[in-house]
Every structure is written in C-alpha cells, then in structure tokens.
N, C-alpha and C positions, 0 to 999 in steps of 0.2 A: 772567452771568458780565461780576465789576465789571470796571472799568475806568478809569485814571488820566488825564487829560489836564490836559499844557499848556498855556494857551491865547496863554501871552503879558499883560501888563496891559491892553493897550488891548483884546482880546476880551472878556479876564472883563470888562472890564468891560460890555462891549455885552449880555454871558450875562446878569452881571448884573440890569443896567435891564431886560431884556424881562421878567426876572421877578419883577420889581419894579413895575414899572407892572403886571403884574398880565395883557401878550400870553402867557405858558407859567406854569403854572404850577410849577414845578423847573428848574432845570437840567439834570436831565437827559430830560427832555421838549427842548429847547432844542435842547440834543447829539443827541438819535433825529429829531428835525426838521433839521435838519442835515444829516445822515447819509445818509434817507433824499430830501435835497432830491439830496445827490450822486449815488448810488445813481440818482436819475432820470434827470441828467442823463447818468452814465457809460452807460445804456443805451443812451440816445437817439446819443451819438458811436457806443456799438458799432453799428446802425442803419445811422448815417450811413458809418462807415466799408465794409458790406459791398454800399450803394449805389455806393458808392464804387469800390472795388473788383469790381463787375459790369459798370460804366459801362468802366470801367478795357475787363476780359476782352470785351464786345461790340463795341467799338472795335478793338481787336487782332487779334478774329475778325472785320472788317468787318461788322459787323450797327450798319452807320449810314446817316444818309443828308444829304445834301447839305442846309444853312441855308436855299436861297435855295427850293428845292424843298416842306420842310416849312411856311416863310410861307406861299409861292403856295396850296400845302392850305388852310392853317387858314382864311387870308384869305374862301378859295371857298366856305368852310362858312358862314362867322360871316357872311358875306354873304349867304347865302341864307334863313341864319335869321333876319336880322335885317330881308329881304323879306316869311318867312311872317310876323314879326314885326307887321309893320306894317297899317295895319286899309287893307282898301282902298274 
C-alpha cells in the first residue's frame, strides 16, 4: 500500500539529512522506523494504562496495604539479607 506523507519543511529536511548521511538507505526506511517507534510507544502506553486501571480497581476493592507496614516489612527483609551477606 503506497502512502503519501506531507512532513513539512523541517521534518522533510531532517529525513533528507538522515538519508544523505547514510544513516538510512531511503525515505521509506526512515518512515518505517518512525512508525515502528510509535507502535512500540503506543504498546508500552497501553500496558501502562492497563496497570493503572488494575491498580485503581485494587484500591477500589480495598486490596491495599498501609505504606508504613509495607516499608517496615521491606526494611526488615533487606536488613536480614544484609546481615547474611556480611562475613562472620
């Protein structure tokens, strides 16, 4: 499927420089890379959105822990690990 894209002067110049310097072999290669990067970003954002919704649902359902309790447990856990790691 052929596409026509109007990038405007600034982006057009940028694409041309990328091809001219040999970073990319063609304008199409630059465009494919750009679309691939957008796809990756959108995929990460969708996963983040799912995680946020899951966290909100957990909070709404009362599946939360008091921060002080969690921090105390983590402090104890890592202090015990540090004690084990020290030579006797």
